[in-house]
N, C-alpha and C positions, 0 to 999 in steps of 0.2 A: 377582298374578293376582287379580282382583275377582271374588268370587262373593256371592250373596246369594240367600235363598229368595223367590221370588215366584210366587203361586199353586199352592205345592207343588213347585215346579222349581226348578232351580238356573241362575242366569243367569251366564255365563262370558264375561268381555269378551275375545272373540278378537280384535277390532282391536288391543287393546293388546299383546296377545301377538305378533301378527304384527309389529307395530313393532319389539318387543324382538328379535325374530329377526332382522329386517331389519339391525339395526343390528350384529349379529354375523356376518352373511353375507358370502360374498366377492362380487365384482361380478357374476361369472357366474350364481351361485345367486339373488341379489336379482333379476337380470334376468329370469330364468326365472319366478320366483314372480310378479313384478310383470306380466309379460306374460300369465300366466294369468289373474290376477285382472282385469286390462284387459280381456280378451275378454268378461268377464261385467259387469263394473262399472268404467268409465273413469274415473269421478270419485273413487270409492274408491281405486283403484290410485295416481293422482295424489296423494290426500291421504296415502296410506300412505307413498309415496316421500318426500314433503316430511317426514314426521314421522321418518322414518327417517336423515335427515341429520344429522351430529353435526359436531362441530370436527374431528375426525379425517377427515372427508372431504376437507379441504384438502390433505391428503397425497397423495391421488390426483389432484389438477388439475394438468393441465400448464401450461407457463409462460403460454401465451396465456389459459387460463382464470384463472390465478392473477392475472395482470395485470388483467383484467376484473374480479375481486372486488376488488382492492387500490384501483381507482378510487373504490369507493364505502365505503372504511372510513377513518376518521381516523386519521392517524399515532399519536397517544397510545393509541387503543383497540387498535390493532394491536400495539403494543409491549407493552402489557399482557397482551394475548391471546398472545403469543409467548413469555411468561416460562418456561414449564416445557417447551418444545420443544426438541428436539436442535439443537445449536450449527449444525450443517450446515444444518439447514432454517432456522433464524433468518437465516443469512448468505444463503440463496436468496431468502427473501423480502425482505430489505433490499436486496438488489442489484436487485430488479425495480422498487423504487421510484425516483422522483426523488430526487437527492441531499438536497435539504431535507427532503422527507418522511422519507426513511429516518435522516437525522441526528435529527428530532425523535421518531421511533418508537425509535430505539435508546437514546435518553435515558430514554424511558419503561421500556424493556426493562431496563435497569440499575439503575434507582431502586428504592430500597427503599419499599415502599407499607405498611409497618407490619403492625400486627394484622389488618388487613382484606385482606390481600394474596390470599388463597385465593378469598375472595368477589368481588375484584375481578377476578380472573383469570377466573373462572366467568363472570361478567358479561361482559366483553370478548369471551370466546369464544361467548358466546350471541349477541353482536352479529355477529360473524363468520359464524356458523351462519344466523342469520336473512337475512343479505344472500347467502348462498350459495343458500338457498331461494328467494328472491325472483327472483334472477337466473335460477335454472333455472325458475320458473314462467313467466318470461317468454322461454323459450327461448334465452337469451344464454349459456347454458353447455352444454358437451357431456359430461353426467355419464352 
């Protein structure tokens, strides 16, 4: 929570608070809140939704949307992003890829990245998240 004294009052960053809440809400609750915000401010609702998307959003995508996202992510980045995911989810993603891309992603999935592994995983996951946001903004995903 960001607060500061301005002109004798307190400024609370409500936008940041809503974004944090949206990250933890279920799909139905998030949809209701965003629908209510959209009635008053469609631009803000779109921005809030985009900011609330995290890497974990990938778990809720169906196979068609996953395939759409995977078209825009390079295999090495995907392999690194999947490192700390459940084995069943890793297999699901790899089976959606063409064989050559799946093999390349798998090689990065099992590769030891050294001392920077955590940082590299976070960067790769950020790229995946950015791709999901961009595709959603273009209306190419059904989130």
